[in-house]
C-alpha positions as CSV (number, residue, x, y, z in Angstrom):
1,M,-6.3,-21.4,19.4
2,I,-6.2,-24.7,21.4
3,N,-7.5,-24.1,25.0
4,G,-6.8,-26.2,28.1
5,Q,-3.9,-28.1,26.7
6,N,-2.3,-30.3,29.3
7,G,-4.6,-28.9,32.0
8,Y,-3.1,-25.3,32.0
9,Q,-5.8,-22.8,32.8
10,H,-3.8,-19.6,32.2
11,L,-1.9,-20.5,29.1
12,E,-3.1,-20.2,25.5
13,F,-1.8,-22.7,22.9
14,Y,-1.9,-21.7,19.2
15,E,-1.5,-23.9,16.2
16,G,1.8,-23.2,14.5
17,R,3.3,-21.7,17.7
18,A,5.7,-23.8,19.8
19,I,5.5,-21.6,22.9
20,P,2.2,-20.7,24.6
21,R,1.1,-17.2,25.8
22,I,-0.3,-16.1,29.1
23,R,-4.1,-16.0,28.4
24,G,-5.4,-12.6,27.5
25,T,-1.9,-11.1,27.0
26,A,0.7,-10.9,24.3
27,I,3.3,-12.3,26.7
28,D,4.7,-15.7,25.7
29,V,6.1,-18.1,28.3
30,G,9.6,-17.9,26.8
31,T,9.8,-14.1,27.1
32,L,8.4,-14.2,30.6
33,M,11.0,-16.8,31.7
34,I,13.8,-15.0,30.1
35,Q,12.9,-11.9,32.1
36,Y,12.6,-14.0,35.2
37,R,16.2,-15.3,34.8
38,A,17.8,-12.2,33.3
39,W,16.4,-9.8,35.9
40,D,17.4,-12.2,38.7
41,Y,14.0,-12.6,40.3
42,K,14.1,-14.7,43.4
43,R,10.3,-15.4,43.6
44,L,7.7,-15.9,40.9
45,E,5.3,-13.8,42.9
46,D,7.6,-10.7,42.4
47,L,7.6,-11.2,38.7
48,A,3.8,-11.6,38.7
49,A,3.5,-8.3,40.6
50,D,5.9,-6.4,38.3
51,R,4.2,-7.7,35.2
52,D,0.7,-7.3,36.7
53,L,-0.1,-10.9,36.1
54,P,-1.9,-13.5,38.2
55,V,0.5,-15.5,40.3
56,D,-1.1,-18.7,39.2
57,A,-0.5,-17.7,35.6
58,V,3.2,-17.1,36.2
59,R,3.4,-20.4,38.1
60,E,1.9,-22.3,35.2
61,A,4.3,-20.5,32.8
62,Y,7.2,-21.6,35.0
63,D,5.9,-25.2,35.1
64,W,5.5,-25.3,31.3
65,Y,9.0,-23.8,30.8
66,T,10.7,-26.3,33.2
67,K,9.1,-29.2,31.3
68,N,9.8,-27.6,27.8
69,N,12.8,-25.4,28.1
70,D,14.4,-27.2,25.2
71,V,11.7,-25.7,23.0
72,V,12.5,-22.2,24.3
73,T,16.2,-22.7,23.9
74,A,15.9,-23.9,20.3
75,M,13.7,-20.9,19.4
76,C,16.1,-18.5,21.0
77,S,19.0,-20.1,19.2
78,E,17.1,-19.8,15.9
79,E,16.3,-16.2,16.6
80,R,20.0,-15.4,17.3
81,R,21.0,-17.2,14.1
82,R,18.4,-15.3,12.1
83,L,19.7,-12.0,13.5
84,G,23.3,-12.9,12.9
85,V,24.2,-12.9,16.6
86,K,27.3,-15.0,17.4
87,E,27.1,-17.4,20.3
């Protein structure tokens, strides 16, 4: 595990993983942001409350995602390809 990468306090970065997790959970930023968009949340605070996460952690996840959404998109595309899902 690589801690404190890029000044994020609530995200954990692991060698060999492109997408960080919320510290102390098994929730990765990609999954959290997919839920945010798919479930049509209007506020990050509502997602944090529903997932029982600190608001600051969800804000950091959103910040990382907006700066790295190409990484999440590429991983989702690879997963769909691996599962044989047509785009």
